[in-house]
C-alpha angles and dihedrals in degrees: 000000000000128000116255091247091062101034094081092055093043094049090046092054091051091051092046090057085061090049088249115139096176088117086076095056115123110282096023118125097251091044088057093044106038092169086076092065088092090056089052090053091046092053091043090058093045087051090071085073099034138337092202110122089221089062089054090054090048091053091049091049091052089050091051088055087046091052091056092045092052091047088053092049092050091049090047091054095043098047100038100251094305101177096204093049091049091052092051091049093050091047097048093040092056091042089059090100098182089077088063090045088056088056086077091061091061096200144091101314094083100037090044091055091044093054096045090052089050088051090056091048093053091042088058091048091048093051090050100044106020087225113163091212091060091048093051092048090051091054093046093051092047089053093049092046095051094043091053096044122012092206088071088076083088086067093048091051089051091052091050091050091049089052093051091048089052089049089061087060104036105018094210118161093218089066090055088050091049093050092048094046092050091055093043094052089047091063116021102054091054091052090047091052091051092048092051094049091046090053092049092051097045095254099300096135116108104181097268129261115343114251093242089068090056090049093053095044117110097017095092110115093224092063120075094219138106119256112282094019112131114256104151095255092118090054091050094049091048092052090047088057091053090249090293107144094208094050090043090053089054089053092050114104119248092184138010128218127185145133116275149123113286091209089064105030093038087074087064094052101268119146136187107288089227088072087066093046091250116136133199113254114251095007111127116238112267094028119126108274097166090121092063110089137180139188130188111226090185110044111244093012092130097041109136093005124123130169150105131293116223118199111242112257092236089059093067126072136188105255092213092051089048091051091050090050092050091055089072089071135059112285117269127182114243114230136183111219130194111286092023113127101199 
């Protein structure tokens, strides 16, 4: 059993072993989420040993142990083999339970973190010894980390900054080379991967879902999720745009308006819509509109905009029709609870 987040990458790796790239057809999970192409490649390579999902979990578990070991080694080097500090680091590192939660995802989050920590370890060794082998290993592990998880570019930027700070002290050209190589391998291999996959599929790749769709996701009032929590809305909008990134960006929401309780939705950044000069359709001026809320998903999106909000037609129902429909089911008493508007 593999979590939904990892199943697309795993299934894609299995198909790729059969020289089948149908997992990249428009509408497929990896087509929508191209950043997972690196996970597909990772699992494809692991598949040379075993394609069994249990083996994938075992590799991730070993890497979790490796993460904690590398953290201990870094602490040991930073704090001069302070035994008490090392014990605390080992304790708190293993108590960081989310890393074991991520084991269930069975894809690049864990290996990416493992490789970027190894990069920091060999950076420290390289700065201490000046050994070329340590420098090369640092660059290799940065490349693997960023390929597996793009967010790890934060780590590669940090390594480059550390190198430049060291340059101010030592002024050694190998440090300049290391900083440049780290940034190069953080960008070019990913582009090369994308170009190769695009060639193999006949140029169908489009770059995946635009970021604006991810920003809007989870803020829709008809989904019971927090903002940013996956609910499939971004996939739906992308398909509605015919998988055209520019059209999909136009469909992406820059702001969200709906009826709700400010005490609840205010925690998620919603404000009274009147603060944005947006008024509720049909509501006389001066009437209580505290139920009408708004949130900008893109800062400044509503600057200079005024107007009225009209409730979508599908949002309204005929009360008589609703009552007739309810009669088909066992009777239940209708109640109005605190925080309920109607």
